[in-house]
N, C-alpha and C positions, 0 to 999 in steps of 0.2 A: 504494500500500500504506500503510495507516494504522499509526502507531506503536502504537495501542491494540488494533488488530485486524489482525494480520499475515496477511491472507488470501492464499491461493494465487492467483497470476496465472493467466490462461487456459491458457497452455502448461503450467504446473505442474499445474493441475487435470486437464487432459487426460491427462497422464502418470500422475498419481496414480490416476485412475479406471481406467486400464488395469492398473496394478499391482494394485489392489484386485480387479479382475475376475479376474486370474490367481490371486491368493492365495485367493480364495473358491471358484473353480470347479475348479481343478486337483485339490485333495484329493478332491472328490466324484467326479470322473472316474476317478481312480486307485482310489478305494474301490470303485466299481462293478465295475471289471475284476477286482479282487482277490476280491471276494465271489463273482462268477460262476465264476472259475477255481479258487479255492482256499479258499472259505469263510473268508476273513480280511478284516478291515478294514485300512485303511492304517496305523493305529497298531500293530495286531498284527503286520503285515508288518514295520514298522520295528523292533519289538522283536526279532523273529526274525532279521532282517538284521543288526542291531547285534550280537547274540550270535554270529552266524556269523562276523563279522569280528573278534571279540574274541579275545584270547589264550586258548587252550584252550576257546574258545567258551563262556566263562564270565565273568560280571560281577557285581559287587555290585549289588543292586537299586537303591540310591541313585544309583550311577553310571549305570545303565541308564536310570533316570528322567530324569536330566540329558541324556543323549545323545539320548533320544527326545522331549525337550521336553514331558514330562508330569509330573504330580505323582506322588509316591510312592504316594498312595492310588489314583490312576487306574491306575498300573502294577500295583499289588497286585491290583486287580480283574481286570485283563486277564490277569495272570499266573495267577490261579486258573483262568480259562477255558483258557488255553494248557496249563496243567499238567493240567487235566482231560482234555484231548485228547491228552495225552502228547507235546506239542510242546516243552515245556521241563520241567526238573526244578528244584525249589528246595530248598535245604538251608542249615543254619547254617554260617557261615564258620568253619573250624577254627581260624583264628588270631585271630578277633575275634567272640566270641559275640553281640555286639550287631548284627552284620550278617548279612544273608541273601544267598546267592549264587544266581544263576539260570544254568542251563546248557542249551544247545540239545541236544535229543535227536535220535536217528536220525529219528524221526517229524517233528520240526521241520525237519530238513534236507530230508526228502522233500517236505514241504509247500512249502518255499521253492522247491525244484526244480520243483514243479508250477506255482507262481505266477509264477516269474521270466520265462519266455518271453513270456507275454502282457503282463506288466508292462513289460518292455523294449520290446516292440513298441509299446505305447501311449505310453510316454515318448518314443520316437523319433518317432512319428506326431504327437503333440501339441507337442513342443518342437523336437527336433533336425532333423526333416525341413524345418522352416520356416526354418532358419538355415544359412548357409554356415559354414565352419570359423572364419573370422575373427569372425563374429557370435557363434558359440558360445563362443569364448574371451572375447570382450567380455562376454557374458552371465555367464559364470562369474566373471570378474574383478569385475564390478559386484555380483553376488550376494555374493561374499566380502566386499567392502567394506561393504556394507549389513549383512550378518550380523555382522561384527566390531563395527560401531557399535551394533547392537541388543543384542548380548551384553555390552556394557560399561556 
């Protein structure tokens, strides 16, 4: 390894290419299932799922953008579509007029319920069926460590 060009060694490169393969292919695999089953893309599903797990199924748009790893402008575009389909509702925050809140609607809960069984089956098939419990825990621990490092 050169001091001026710290290239990955062969073992690191093999691992890195595997990680990149998962990172690039997993979202499109999940996207395809969600489109077929619920006419949602993966980002839209993530927005609905984040709202479902939020207190009172409501979040500030800026917080929702952060949780979903999207820009506020991307989220606003997606929110217009979801709102048009009556999957979410948006309104001004009563305590802070500069903020907009998004709330999951009954329609959004129904769409999640439609998407979830196929989504869980696919996640199990692609990820968890390949791993034993110890490997699953290791994967989770490694992913948490990497995510913490990426987010700092």
